[in-house]
N, C-alpha and C positions, 0 to 999 in steps of 0.2 A: 326322951330321944337317945340319950346315952345308954339307957337300960336296954334298948333293942340292939344297939350297936355292940354293947358288951355281950349280949347273948349270942349274937351273930359271931363275934370273935371267939368266944368260947367254943361254939359249935365247930368252927374252922379248925381250931386247935385240936379239938377231939377228933375231927375227921382226919387230920394229918397224922395223929398218933395211931389211929385205927388203920390207916392206910399202910403204915409202917409195919404194924403187926401182921397184916395180911401179906405184905411183901415177904416178911420172914417165914410165914407159914408156907408160902408158894416156893420158897427156896427148898423146903423139904418135899414138895409135891413132885412125884415122878410121872411123867407122860412118856408112853412107849407108842412107837408107830412103826409100821412094817410096810415095805414096798417091794416091787419086783418079786411078788409071790412068796414073800417072807425071806428072801435072800439078802435084803438090806433091813437092818433094824437100827432105829434111832431112839435114844432116850434123852429127854430134856426135863429140866424142871419147870415149875409153874411160872418162873420169871423169864421163861424163853432161852435159857442158857443151855447149849448143847452139852450133854453129860458123856454120851458115848455113841459110837458109830460102828456098826459091824457090817462087814461085807463077806457073804458067803464065798468060799474059795472058787467056786465055779465061775463067779462073776469077775473075779480078779484077773482072768487070763482072756477075757472076751474083748469085745469091741469097746474102746475107751469112750467113744461118743455115746454109746448106749448106756454104759455105766454112769457117766456123768448126767445124762437125762433121768435116769432112775434115782440117783442121788438127789438131784433137785426136786423132783416130785415127792420123794419120801420126806425130804427135809421140810418142804413147804407144807405137807400134811401134818407133820408133827408141830410145826410153828402154829398152824391154824388150830389144832387142839390145844396148845398151850394158851393161845390168845383167848379162846372160849373159857378155859378154867380161870384165867386171870380176870376177865370181865366179870364173870359170875361172882367171884369173891369180892371184887371191888364194889359190886352193885349190893351185895349183902352187907358189906361194911358201910357203905354210904346210906343205905335204906334205914339203918338203925338210928343214924344222926340226922339225916335230911330225908324225911318221908316224901315219898313221890318220885324219888330217883330211880 
């Protein structure tokens, strides 16, 4: 009985270590997203941290409400892309330790 528990504890420890490695790798992964026809550019890393936000000069003098809406759409698109990359990397990491995940 303790053998199985020990194996499980070892796998959990290995999984935690692998998850930390993946998080560190995702810190270096860059995801770029554009909105408003390319006038808004967002870059974030695989851990969903916003790295840069660029707004074309033509949008900076327009309707604030439209700009806010476009920023929200662009940001949420970038977050969705980062979420997908994050989930794929975590599945890869867990699959090697706990098959079937």
